CHARMM-style PDB file with segment names, atoms N, HN, CA, C and O in Angstrom:
ATOM      1  N   MET     1       8.193  53.759  38.063  1.00  0.00      PROA
ATOM      2  CA  MET     1       9.519  54.554  38.951  1.00  0.00      PROA
ATOM      3  C   MET     1      10.170  55.755  38.622  1.00  0.00      PROA
ATOM      4  O   MET     1      11.199  55.736  37.947  1.00  0.00      PROA
ATOM      5  N   TRP     2       9.665  56.808  39.036  1.00  0.00      PROA
ATOM      6  HN  TRP     2       8.828  56.824  39.584  1.00  0.00      PROA
ATOM      7  CA  TRP     2      10.850  57.968  38.723  1.00  0.00      PROA
ATOM      8  C   TRP     2      12.319  58.340  38.740  1.00  0.00      PROA
ATOM      9  O   TRP     2      12.659  59.249  39.498  1.00  0.00      PROA
ATOM     10  N   LYS     3      12.986  57.897  38.187  1.00  0.00      PROA
ATOM     11  HN  LYS     3      12.709  57.159  37.571  1.00  0.00      PROA
ATOM     12  CA  LYS     3      15.018  58.380  39.179  1.00  0.00      PROA
ATOM     13  C   LYS     3      15.033  59.748  38.944  1.00  0.00      PROA
ATOM     14  O   LYS     3      14.333  60.129  38.006  1.00  0.00      PROA
ATOM     15  N   VAL     4      15.769  60.722  39.675  1.00  0.00      PROA
ATOM     16  HN  VAL     4      16.338  60.412  40.437  1.00  0.00      PROA
ATOM     17  CA  VAL     4      16.000  62.008  39.541  1.00  0.00      PROA
ATOM     18  C   VAL     4      17.249  61.946  39.759  1.00  0.00      PROA
ATOM     19  O   VAL     4      17.505  61.627  40.920  1.00  0.00      PROA
ATOM     20  N   TYR     5      18.470  62.195  38.851  1.00  0.00      PROA
ATOM     21  HN  TYR     5      18.261  62.454  37.908  1.00  0.00      PROA
ATOM     22  CA  TYR     5      19.954  62.492  38.309  1.00  0.00      PROA
ATOM     23  C   TYR     5      20.686  64.073  38.522  1.00  0.00      PROA
ATOM     24  O   TYR     5      20.173  65.182  38.373  1.00  0.00      PROA
ATOM     25  N   LYS     6      21.501  63.851  38.759  1.00  0.00      PROA
ATOM     26  HN  LYS     6      21.917  62.950  38.880  1.00  0.00      PROA
ATOM     27  CA  LYS     6      21.916  65.180  38.897  1.00  0.00      PROA
ATOM     28  C   LYS     6      22.952  64.907  38.245  1.00  0.00      PROA
ATOM     29  O   LYS     6      23.314  63.731  38.216  1.00  0.00      PROA
ATOM     30  N   TRP     7      23.793  66.027  37.470  1.00  0.00      PROA
ATOM     31  HN  TRP     7      23.498  66.982  37.493  1.00  0.00      PROA
ATOM     32  CA  TRP     7      25.098  66.080  36.649  1.00  0.00      PROA
ATOM     33  C   TRP     7      26.212  66.388  38.068  1.00  0.00      PROA
ATOM     34  O   TRP     7      26.453  67.207  38.955  1.00  0.00      PROA
ATOM     35  N   ASN     8      26.586  65.236  37.577  1.00  0.00      PROA
ATOM     36  HN  ASN     8      26.391  64.571  36.856  1.00  0.00      PROA
ATOM     37  CA  ASN     8      28.239  65.180  38.591  1.00  0.00      PROA
ATOM     38  C   ASN     8      29.708  66.070  37.817  1.00  0.00      PROA
ATOM     39  O   ASN     8      30.902  66.073  38.116  1.00  0.00      PROA
ATOM     40  N   GLY     9      29.033  66.663  36.879  1.00  0.00      PROA
ATOM     41  HN  GLY     9      28.063  66.660  36.636  1.00  0.00      PROA
ATOM     42  CA  GLY     9      30.408  67.272  36.321  1.00  0.00      PROA
ATOM     43  C   GLY     9      30.991  66.595  34.833  1.00  0.00      PROA
ATOM     44  O   GLY     9      31.468  67.263  33.916  1.00  0.00      PROA
ATOM     45  N   HSD    10      30.854  65.372  34.842  1.00  0.00      PROA
ATOM     46  HN  HSD    10      30.467  64.830  35.587  1.00  0.00      PROA
ATOM     47  CA  HSD    10      31.313  64.442  33.680  1.00  0.00      PROA
ATOM     48  C   HSD    10      29.665  63.804  33.148  1.00  0.00      PROA
ATOM     49  O   HSD    10      29.329  64.458  32.161  1.00  0.00      PROA
ATOM     50  N   TYR    11      29.091  63.242  33.344  1.00  0.00      PROA
ATOM     51  HN  TYR    11      29.364  62.710  34.145  1.00  0.00      PROA
ATOM     52  CA  TYR    11      27.330  62.906  32.914  1.00  0.00      PROA
ATOM     53  C   TYR    11      26.477  63.406  33.943  1.00  0.00      PROA
ATOM     54  O   TYR    11      26.558  63.555  35.162  1.00  0.00      PROA
ATOM     55  N   ILE    12      25.290  63.700  32.691  1.00  0.00      PROA
ATOM     56  HN  ILE    12      25.223  63.579  31.701  1.00  0.00      PROA
ATOM     57  CA  ILE    12      23.972  64.402  33.106  1.00  0.00      PROA
ATOM     58  C   ILE    12      23.378  63.334  34.255  1.00  0.00      PROA
ATOM     59  O   ILE    12      22.901  63.597  35.359  1.00  0.00      PROA
ATOM     60  N   MET    13      23.565  62.094  33.634  1.00  0.00      PROA
ATOM     61  HN  MET    13      23.952  61.880  32.737  1.00  0.00      PROA
ATOM     62  CA  MET    13      23.261  60.920  34.610  1.00  0.00      PROA
ATOM     63  C   MET    13      23.989  60.318  35.625  1.00  0.00      PROA
ATOM     64  O   MET    13      24.119  59.100  35.749  1.00  0.00      PROA
ATOM     65  N   GLY    14      24.701  61.587  36.714  1.00  0.00      PROA
ATOM     66  HN  GLY    14      24.595  62.576  36.613  1.00  0.00      PROA
ATOM     67  CA  GLY    14      25.802  61.476  37.184  1.00  0.00      PROA
ATOM     68  C   GLY    14      25.299  60.436  38.500  1.00  0.00      PROA
ATOM     69  O   GLY    14      25.449  59.221  38.631  1.00  0.00      PROA
ATOM     70  N   ASP    15      24.612  61.503  39.447  1.00  0.00      PROA
ATOM     71  HN  ASP    15      24.491  62.490  39.341  1.00  0.00      PROA
ATOM     72  CA  ASP    15      24.415  61.093  40.696  1.00  0.00      PROA
ATOM     73  C   ASP    15      22.708  60.858  40.672  1.00  0.00      PROA
ATOM     74  O   ASP    15      21.929  61.559  40.026  1.00  0.00      PROA
ATOM     75  N   LEU    16      22.416  59.954  41.346  1.00  0.00      PROA
ATOM     76  HN  LEU    16      23.049  59.385  41.871  1.00  0.00      PROA
ATOM     77  CA  LEU    16      20.815  59.306  41.698  1.00  0.00      PROA
ATOM     78  C   LEU    16      20.825  59.965  42.937  1.00  0.00      PROA
ATOM     79  O   LEU    16      21.627  59.749  43.845  1.00  0.00      PROA
ATOM     80  N   ILE    17      19.742  60.921  42.944  1.00  0.00      PROA
ATOM     81  HN  ILE    17      19.091  61.097  42.206  1.00  0.00      PROA
ATOM     82  CA  ILE    17      19.374  61.592  43.842  1.00  0.00      PROA
ATOM     83  C   ILE    17      18.210  61.114  44.691  1.00  0.00      PROA
ATOM     84  O   ILE    17      18.248  60.971  45.914  1.00  0.00      PROA
ATOM     85  N   SER    18      17.111  60.872  43.856  1.00  0.00      PROA
ATOM     86  HN  SER    18      17.080  60.988  42.863  1.00  0.00      PROA
ATOM     87  CA  SER    18      15.601  60.666  44.733  1.00  0.00      PROA
ATOM     88  C   SER    18      15.033  59.349  43.922  1.00  0.00      PROA
ATOM     89  O   SER    18      15.529  59.012  42.847  1.00  0.00      PROA
ATOM     90  N   LYS    19      14.349  58.903  44.310  1.00  0.00      PROA
ATOM     91  HN  LYS    19      13.946  59.177  45.183  1.00  0.00      PROA
ATOM     92  CA  LYS    19      12.982  57.649  43.791  1.00  0.00      PROA
ATOM     93  C   LYS    19      11.899  58.357  43.749  1.00  0.00      PROA
ATOM     94  O   LYS    19      11.961  59.270  44.572  1.00  0.00      PROA
ATOM     95  N   HSD    20      11.058  58.346  43.235  1.00  0.00      PROA
ATOM     96  HN  HSD    20      11.008  57.604  42.566  1.00  0.00      PROA
ATOM     97  CA  HSD    20       9.769  58.832  43.405  1.00  0.00      PROA
ATOM     98  C   HSD    20       9.070  57.800  42.743  1.00  0.00      PROA
ATOM     99  O   HSD    20       9.595  56.987  41.983  1.00  0.00      PROA
ATOM    100  N   SER    21       7.539  57.863  43.129  1.00  0.00      PROA
ATOM    101  HN  SER    21       7.112  58.524  43.746  1.00  0.00      PROA
ATOM    102  CA  SER    21       6.373  57.121  42.546  1.00  0.00      PROA
ATOM    103  C   SER    21       5.656  57.736  41.640  1.00  0.00      PROA
ATOM    104  O   SER    21       5.032  57.160  40.749  1.00  0.00      PROA
ATOM    105  N   SER    22       5.720  59.299  41.871  1.00  0.00      PROA
ATOM    106  HN  SER    22       6.227  59.767  42.595  1.00  0.00      PROA
ATOM    107  CA  SER    22       4.851  60.123  41.110  1.00  0.00      PROA
ATOM    108  C   SER    22       5.926  61.203  39.784  1.00  0.00      PROA
ATOM    109  O   SER    22       7.153  61.120  39.752  1.00  0.00      PROA
ATOM    110  N   GLU    23       5.160  62.072  38.884  1.00  0.00      PROA
ATOM    111  HN  GLU    23       4.163  62.140  38.909  1.00  0.00      PROA
ATOM    112  CA  GLU    23       6.297  62.438  38.386  1.00  0.00      PROA
ATOM    113  C   GLU    23       5.607  64.049  38.952  1.00  0.00      PROA
ATOM    114  O   GLU    23       5.632  64.759  37.946  1.00  0.00      PROA
ATOM    115  N   SER    24       5.068  64.802  40.040  1.00  0.00      PROA
ATOM    116  HN  SER    24       5.047  64.226  40.857  1.00  0.00      PROA
ATOM    117  CA  SER    24       5.405  65.594  40.766  1.00  0.00      PROA
ATOM    118  C   SER    24       5.873  65.400  41.520  1.00  0.00      PROA
ATOM    119  O   SER    24       6.337  66.511  41.778  1.00  0.00      PROA
ATOM    120  N   ALA    25       6.298  64.613  42.432  1.00  0.00      PROA
ATOM    121  HN  ALA    25       5.921  63.711  42.222  1.00  0.00      PROA
ATOM    122  CA  ALA    25       7.001  64.267  43.725  1.00  0.00      PROA
ATOM    123  C   ALA    25       8.075  64.209  43.071  1.00  0.00      PROA
ATOM    124  O   ALA    25       8.872  64.617  43.916  1.00  0.00      PROA
ATOM    125  N   ALA    26       8.871  63.916  41.847  1.00  0.00      PROA
ATOM    126  HN  ALA    26       8.224  63.584  41.161  1.00  0.00      PROA
ATOM    127  CA  ALA    26      10.485  63.882  41.247  1.00  0.00      PROA
ATOM    128  C   ALA    26      10.836  65.413  41.005  1.00  0.00      PROA
ATOM    129  O   ALA    26      11.943  65.936  41.135  1.00  0.00      PROA
ATOM    130  N   LEU    27       9.345  66.161  40.529  1.00  0.00      PROA
ATOM    131  HN  LEU    27       8.446  65.736  40.424  1.00  0.00      PROA
ATOM    132  CA  LEU    27       9.771  67.737  39.947  1.00  0.00      PROA
ATOM    133  C   LEU    27      10.292  68.153  41.327  1.00  0.00      PROA
ATOM    134  O   LEU    27      11.436  68.238  41.771  1.00  0.00      PROA
ATOM    135  N   LYS    28       9.235  68.357  41.796  1.00  0.00      PROA
ATOM    136  HN  LYS    28       8.305  68.289  41.435  1.00  0.00      PROA
ATOM    137  CA  LYS    28       9.191  68.836  43.456  1.00  0.00      PROA
ATOM    138  C   LYS    28      10.227  68.374  44.080  1.00  0.00      PROA
ATOM    139  O   LYS    28      10.793  69.411  44.424  1.00  0.00      PROA
ATOM    140  N   ALA    29      10.914  67.424  44.491  1.00  0.00      PROA
ATOM    141  HN  ALA    29      10.454  66.582  44.212  1.00  0.00      PROA
ATOM    142  CA  ALA    29      12.011  66.859  44.776  1.00  0.00      PROA
ATOM    143  C   ALA    29      13.528  67.412  43.901  1.00  0.00      PROA
ATOM    144  O   ALA    29      14.425  67.722  44.685  1.00  0.00      PROA
ATOM    145  N   ALA    30      13.827  67.534  42.642  1.00  0.00      PROA
ATOM    146  HN  ALA    30      13.099  67.282  42.004  1.00  0.00      PROA
ATOM    147  CA  ALA    30      14.711  67.935  41.665  1.00  0.00      PROA
ATOM    148  C   ALA    30      14.826  69.449  41.760  1.00  0.00      PROA
ATOM    149  O   ALA    30      15.943  69.791  41.373  1.00  0.00      PROA
ATOM    150  N   LYS    31      14.055  70.503  42.145  1.00  0.00      PROA
ATOM    151  HN  LYS    31      13.147  70.225  42.459  1.00  0.00      PROA
ATOM    152  CA  LYS    31      13.580  71.877  42.609  1.00  0.00      PROA
ATOM    153  C   LYS    31      14.229  72.059  43.377  1.00  0.00      PROA
ATOM    154  O   LYS    31      14.944  73.060  43.423  1.00  0.00      PROA
ATOM    155  N   LYS    32      14.198  70.915  44.476  1.00  0.00      PROA
ATOM    156  HN  LYS    32      13.617  70.102  44.439  1.00  0.00      PROA
ATOM    157  CA  LYS    32      14.613  71.431  45.783  1.00  0.00      PROA
ATOM    158  C   LYS    32      16.274  71.274  46.010  1.00  0.00      PROA
ATOM    159  O   LYS    32      17.085  71.810  46.766  1.00  0.00      PROA
ATOM    160  N   LYS    33      16.365  69.995  44.688  1.00  0.00      PROA
ATOM    161  HN  LYS    33      15.706  69.560  44.075  1.00  0.00      PROA
ATOM    162  CA  LYS    33      18.644  69.583  45.339  1.00  0.00      PROA
ATOM    163  C   LYS    33      18.815  70.258  43.830  1.00  0.00      PROA
ATOM    164  O   LYS    33      19.456  71.295  44.003  1.00  0.00      PROA
ATOM    165  N   ILE    34      18.550  70.118  42.629  1.00  0.00      PROA
ATOM    166  HN  ILE    34      18.030  69.276  42.488  1.00  0.00      PROA
ATOM    167  CA  ILE    34      19.089  71.176  42.040  1.00  0.00      PROA
ATOM    168  C   ILE    34      18.418  72.510  41.591  1.00  0.00      PROA
ATOM    169  O   ILE    34      19.257  73.386  41.380  1.00  0.00      PROA
ATOM    170  N   ASN    35      17.300  72.846  41.417  1.00  0.00      PROA
ATOM    171  HN  ASN    35      16.618  72.135  41.589  1.00  0.00      PROA
ATOM    172  CA  ASN    35      17.123  74.400  41.362  1.00  0.00      PROA
ATOM    173  C   ASN    35      17.290  74.224  39.748  1.00  0.00      PROA
ATOM    174  O   ASN    35      18.436  74.489  39.384  1.00  0.00      PROA
ATOM    175  N   TYR    36      16.406  73.837  38.700  1.00  0.00      PROA
ATOM    176  HN  TYR    36      15.476  73.622  38.995  1.00  0.00      PROA
ATOM    177  CA  TYR    36      16.346  73.894  37.779  1.00  0.00      PROA
ATOM    178  C   TYR    36      15.695  74.723  36.974  1.00  0.00      PROA
ATOM    179  O   TYR    36      14.589  74.653  37.510  1.00  0.00      PROA
ATOM    180  N   LYS    37      15.552  75.475  36.062  1.00  0.00      PROA
ATOM    181  HN  LYS    37      16.451  75.532  35.626  1.00  0.00      PROA
ATOM    182  CA  LYS    37      14.669  76.480  35.462  1.00  0.00      PROA
ATOM    183  C   LYS    37      13.746  76.429  34.247  1.00  0.00      PROA
ATOM    184  O   LYS    37      12.749  77.112  34.010  1.00  0.00      PROA
ATOM    185  N   ARG    38      14.301  75.483  33.556  1.00  0.00      PROA
ATOM    186  HN  ARG    38      15.110  74.928  33.749  1.00  0.00      PROA
ATOM    187  CA  ARG    38      13.628  74.997  32.359  1.00  0.00      PROA
ATOM    188  C   ARG    38      13.422  73.169  32.094  1.00  0.00      PROA
ATOM    189  O   ARG    38      14.291  72.300  32.019  1.00  0.00      PROA
ATOM    190  N   THR    39      12.129  73.079  32.014  1.00  0.00      PROA
ATOM    191  HN  THR    39      11.424  73.786  32.075  1.00  0.00      PROA
ATOM    192  CA  THR    39      11.793  71.504  31.643  1.00  0.00      PROA
ATOM    193  C   THR    39      11.808  70.840  30.486  1.00  0.00      PROA
ATOM    194  O   THR    39      10.908  71.425  29.884  1.00  0.00      PROA
ATOM    195  N   GLU    40      12.399  69.637  29.420  1.00  0.00      PROA
ATOM    196  HN  GLU    40      13.131  69.161  29.909  1.00  0.00      PROA
ATOM    197  CA  GLU    40      11.680  69.261  28.359  1.00  0.00      PROA
ATOM    198  C   GLU    40      11.394  67.772  28.404  1.00  0.00      PROA
ATOM    199  O   GLU    40      12.301  66.944  28.480  1.00  0.00      PROA
ATOM    200  N   LYS    41      10.615  67.580  28.374  1.00  0.00      PROA
ATOM    201  HN  LYS    41       9.878  68.254  28.312  1.00  0.00      PROA
ATOM    202  CA  LYS    41      10.159  65.851  28.024  1.00  0.00      PROA
ATOM    203  C   LYS    41      10.042  65.109  26.849  1.00  0.00      PROA
ATOM    204  O   LYS    41       9.297  65.448  25.929  1.00  0.00      PROA
ATOM    205  N   GLN    42      10.596  64.322  26.840  1.00  0.00      PROA
ATOM    206  HN  GLN    42      11.201  64.048  27.588  1.00  0.00      PROA
ATOM    207  CA  GLN    42      10.891  63.274  25.794  1.00  0.00      PROA
ATOM    208  C   GLN    42      10.755  62.035  25.998  1.00  0.00      PROA
ATOM    209  O   GLN    42      11.249  61.342  26.888  1.00  0.00      PROA
ATOM    210  N   LYS    43      10.026  61.738  25.097  1.00  0.00      PROA
ATOM    211  HN  LYS    43       9.625  62.300  24.374  1.00  0.00      PROA
ATOM    212  CA  LYS    43       9.610  60.165  25.053  1.00  0.00      PROA
ATOM    213  C   LYS    43      10.417  59.662  24.341  1.00  0.00      PROA
ATOM    214  O   LYS    43      10.414  60.239  23.254  1.00  0.00      PROA
ATOM    215  N   LYS    44      11.432  58.523  24.408  1.00  0.00      PROA
ATOM    216  HN  LYS    44      11.434  58.054  25.292  1.00  0.00      PROA
ATOM    217  CA  LYS    44      11.611  57.274  23.801  1.00  0.00      PROA
ATOM    218  C   LYS    44      11.701  56.213  24.245  1.00  0.00      PROA
ATOM    219  O   LYS    44      11.948  55.967  25.425  1.00  0.00      PROA
ATOM    220  N   ASP    45      11.401  54.926  22.837  1.00  0.00      PROA
ATOM    221  HN  ASP    45      11.200  55.126  21.878  1.00  0.00      PROA
ATOM    222  CA  ASP    45      10.969  53.799  23.383  1.00  0.00      PROA
ATOM    223  C   ASP    45       9.947  53.587  24.373  1.00  0.00      PROA
ATOM    224  O   ASP    45       8.741  53.756  24.192  1.00  0.00      PROA
ATOM    225  N   ASN    46      10.486  53.221  25.390  1.00  0.00      PROA
ATOM    226  HN  ASN    46      11.466  53.084  25.537  1.00  0.00      PROA
ATOM    227  CA  ASN    46       9.968  52.701  26.437  1.00  0.00      PROA
ATOM    228  C   ASN    46      10.266  53.338  27.719  1.00  0.00      PROA
ATOM    229  O   ASN    46      10.234  52.881  28.862  1.00  0.00      PROA
ATOM    230  N   GLN    47      10.640  54.789  27.155  1.00  0.00      PROA
ATOM    231  HN  GLN    47      10.666  55.159  26.227  1.00  0.00      PROA
ATOM    232  CA  GLN    47      11.138  55.538  28.590  1.00  0.00      PROA
ATOM    233  C   GLN    47      10.719  56.915  28.522  1.00  0.00      PROA
ATOM    234  O   GLN    47      10.361  57.210  27.382  1.00  0.00      PROA
ATOM    235  N   ILE    48      10.631  57.998  29.474  1.00  0.00      PROA
ATOM    236  HN  ILE    48      10.923  57.759  30.400  1.00  0.00      PROA
ATOM    237  CA  ILE    48      10.028  59.163  29.678  1.00  0.00      PROA
ATOM    238  C   ILE    48      11.383  59.634  30.045  1.00  0.00      PROA
ATOM    239  O   ILE    48      12.215  59.161  30.819  1.00  0.00      PROA
ATOM    240  N   PHE    49      11.391  60.622  29.338  1.00  0.00      PROA
ATOM    241  HN  PHE    49      10.715  61.006  28.709  1.00  0.00      PROA
ATOM    242  CA  PHE    49      12.981  61.423  30.164  1.00  0.00      PROA
ATOM    243  C   PHE    49      12.374  63.216  30.028  1.00  0.00      PROA
ATOM    244  O   PHE    49      11.744  63.897  29.219  1.00  0.00      PROA
ATOM    245  N   ILE    50      12.755  63.312  30.807  1.00  0.00      PROA
ATOM    246  HN  ILE    50      13.267  62.759  31.464  1.00  0.00      PROA
ATOM    247  CA  ILE    50      12.620  65.112  31.521  1.00  0.00      PROA
ATOM    248  C   ILE    50      14.042  65.819  32.030  1.00  0.00      PROA
ATOM    249  O   ILE    50      14.608  65.796  33.123  1.00  0.00      PROA
ATOM    250  N   TRP    51      14.412  66.532  30.617  1.00  0.00      PROA
ATOM    251  HN  TRP    51      13.953  66.551  29.729  1.00  0.00      PROA
ATOM    252  CA  TRP    51      15.310  66.973  30.598  1.00  0.00      PROA
ATOM    253  C   TRP    51      15.681  68.502  31.757  1.00  0.00      PROA
ATOM    254  O   TRP    51      15.693  69.641  31.291  1.00  0.00      PROA
ATOM    255  N   LEU    52      15.833  68.341  32.591  1.00  0.00      PROA
ATOM    256  HN  LEU    52      15.824  67.416  32.969  1.00  0.00      PROA
ATOM    257  CA  LEU    52      16.490  69.863  33.164  1.00  0.00      PROA
ATOM    258  C   LEU    52      17.646  70.768  33.003  1.00  0.00      PROA
ATOM    259  O   LEU    52      18.704  70.211  32.710  1.00  0.00      PROA
ATOM    260  N   ASP    53      17.657  72.021  33.133  1.00  0.00      PROA
ATOM    261  HN  ASP    53      16.798  72.474  33.371  1.00  0.00      PROA
ATOM    262  CA  ASP    53      17.721  72.811  32.175  1.00  0.00      PROA
ATOM    263  C   ASP    53      18.126  74.358  33.185  1.00  0.00      PROA
ATOM    264  O   ASP    53      17.189  75.145  33.316  1.00  0.00      PROA
ATOM    265  N   ASP    54      19.688  74.790  33.951  1.00  0.00      PROA
ATOM    266  HN  ASP    54      20.449  74.150  33.844  1.00  0.00      PROA
ATOM    267  CA  ASP    54      19.228  76.242  34.267  1.00  0.00      PROA
ATOM    268  C   ASP    54      19.078  77.295  33.346  1.00  0.00      PROA
ATOM    269  O   ASP    54      18.732  76.992  32.204  1.00  0.00      PROA
ATOM    270  N   SER    55      19.260  78.396  33.610  1.00  0.00      PROA
ATOM    271  HN  SER    55      19.541  78.642  34.537  1.00  0.00      PROA
ATOM    272  CA  SER    55      18.716  79.234  33.198  1.00  0.00      PROA
ATOM    273  C   SER    55      19.420  79.762  31.483  1.00  0.00      PROA
ATOM    274  O   SER    55      18.878  80.325  30.531  1.00  0.00      PROA
ATOM    275  N   ASN    56      20.845  79.254  31.705  1.00  0.00      PROA
ATOM    276  HN  ASN    56      21.284  78.797  32.478  1.00  0.00      PROA
ATOM    277  CA  ASN    56      21.745  79.489  30.012  1.00  0.00      PROA
ATOM    278  C   ASN    56      21.283  78.547  29.140  1.00  0.00      PROA
ATOM    279  O   ASN    56      21.673  78.534  27.972  1.00  0.00      PROA
ATOM    280  N   ALA    57      20.365  77.624  29.641  1.00  0.00      PROA
ATOM    281  HN  ALA    57      20.049  77.634  30.589  1.00  0.00      PROA
ATOM    282  CA  ALA    57      20.226  76.272  29.094  1.00  0.00      PROA
ATOM    283  C   ALA    57      20.689  75.084  29.028  1.00  0.00      PROA
ATOM    284  O   ALA    57      20.293  74.248  28.216  1.00  0.00      PROA
ATOM    285  N   SER    58      21.617  74.890  29.924  1.00  0.00      PROA
ATOM    286  HN  SER    58      21.938  75.569  30.584  1.00  0.00      PROA
ATOM    287  CA  SER    58      23.044  73.865  30.298  1.00  0.00      PROA
ATOM    288  C   SER    58      22.176  72.699  30.654  1.00  0.00      PROA
ATOM    289  O   SER    58      21.018  72.879  31.033  1.00  0.00      PROA
ATOM    290  N   PRO    59      22.543  71.874  30.577  1.00  0.00      PROA
ATOM    291  CA  PRO    59      21.770  70.461  31.136  1.00  0.00      PROA
ATOM    292  C   PRO    59      22.354  70.997  32.451  1.00  0.00      PROA
ATOM    293  O   PRO    59      23.309  71.768  32.546  1.00  0.00      PROA
ATOM    294  N   VAL    60      21.547  70.410  33.563  1.00  0.00      PROA
ATOM    295  HN  VAL    60      20.771  69.784  33.485  1.00  0.00      PROA
ATOM    296  CA  VAL    60      21.936  70.238  34.763  1.00  0.00      PROA
ATOM    297  C   VAL    60      21.209  68.726  36.007  1.00  0.00      PROA
ATOM    298  O   VAL    60      21.442  68.477  37.190  1.00  0.00      PROA
ATOM    299  N   GLY    61      20.347  68.079  35.012  1.00  0.00      PROA
ATOM    300  HN  GLY    61      20.158  68.281  34.051  1.00  0.00      PROA
ATOM    301  CA  GLY    61      19.988  66.754  35.643  1.00  0.00      PROA
ATOM    302  C   GLY    61      18.947  66.572  34.604  1.00  0.00      PROA
ATOM    303  O   GLY    61      18.543  67.206  33.629  1.00  0.00      PROA
ATOM    304  N   VAL    62      18.590  65.109  35.381  1.00  0.00      PROA
ATOM    305  HN  VAL    62      18.918  64.594  36.173  1.00  0.00      PROA
ATOM    306  CA  VAL    62      17.677  64.856  34.294  1.00  0.00      PROA
ATOM    307  C   VAL    62      16.810  63.945  35.057  1.00  0.00      PROA
ATOM    308  O   VAL    62      17.379  63.537  36.070  1.00  0.00      PROA
ATOM    309  N   ILE    63      15.647  63.506  34.901  1.00  0.00      PROA
ATOM    310  HN  ILE    63      15.185  63.838  34.079  1.00  0.00      PROA
ATOM    311  CA  ILE    63      14.272  62.806  35.946  1.00  0.00      PROA
ATOM    312  C   ILE    63      13.869  61.856  34.397  1.00  0.00      PROA
ATOM    313  O   ILE    63      13.552  62.376  33.327  1.00  0.00      PROA
ATOM    314  N   VAL    64      14.005  60.246  34.693  1.00  0.00      PROA
ATOM    315  HN  VAL    64      14.263  59.823  35.561  1.00  0.00      PROA
ATOM    316  CA  VAL    64      13.796  59.005  34.202  1.00  0.00      PROA
ATOM    317  C   VAL    64      12.453  58.267  34.627  1.00  0.00      PROA
ATOM    318  O   VAL    64      11.972  58.200  35.759  1.00  0.00      PROA
ATOM    319  N   LYS    65      11.947  57.707  33.391  1.00  0.00      PROA
ATOM    320  HN  LYS    65      12.338  57.761  32.472  1.00  0.00      PROA
ATOM    321  CA  LYS    65      10.774  57.063  33.905  1.00  0.00      PROA
ATOM    322  C   LYS    65      11.020  55.986  33.217  1.00  0.00      PROA
ATOM    323  O   LYS    65      10.401  56.135  32.163  1.00  0.00      PROA
ATOM    324  N   LYS    66      11.734  54.680  33.197  1.00  0.00      PROA
ATOM    325  HN  LYS    66      12.236  54.559  34.053  1.00  0.00      PROA
ATOM    326  CA  LYS    66      11.565  53.651  32.256  1.00  0.00      PROA
ATOM    327  C   LYS    66      10.252  52.393  32.516  1.00  0.00      PROA
ATOM    328  O   LYS    66      10.284  51.712  33.540  1.00  0.00      PROA
ATOM    329  N   SER    67       9.185  52.210  31.510  1.00  0.00      PROA
ATOM    330  HN  SER    67       9.159  52.763  30.677  1.00  0.00      PROA
ATOM    331  CA  SER    67       8.009  51.772  31.912  1.00  0.00      PROA
ATOM    332  C   SER    67       8.660  50.235  31.037  1.00  0.00      PROA
ATOM    333  O   SER    67       9.696  49.914  30.454  1.00  0.00      PROA
ATOM    334  N   ARG    68       7.228  49.551  31.412  1.00  0.00      PROA
ATOM    335  HN  ARG    68       6.386  49.811  31.885  1.00  0.00      PROA
ATOM    336  CA  ARG    68       7.708  47.809  31.010  1.00  0.00      PROA
ATOM    337  C   ARG    68       6.811  47.695  29.823  1.00  0.00      PROA
ATOM    338  O   ARG    68       5.949  48.535  29.562  1.00  0.00      PROA
ATOM    339  N   GLY    69       7.023  46.721  29.176  1.00  0.00      PROA
ATOM    340  HN  GLY    69       7.723  46.039  29.388  1.00  0.00      PROA
ATOM    341  CA  GLY    69       6.630  46.177  27.663  1.00  0.00      PROA
ATOM    342  C   GLY    69       6.684  47.239  27.091  1.00  0.00      PROA
ATOM    343  OT1 GLY    69       6.451  47.304  25.884  1.00  0.00      PROA
TER     344      GLY     69
END
């Protein structure tokens, strides 16, 4: 399950925007709601993070997928 979070002024994973079953659907929803300019994909332990940045390289949101096992 891919979860799209928007920066709420205090936390990058502040407000949950939507949940999706595919990465492409999550990116489309983030583009529509957050309007990011750059992405950076990072794998850590059993999670995948896609960091969403604006044109000034400031973080504006993140897409997270937690995998089992």
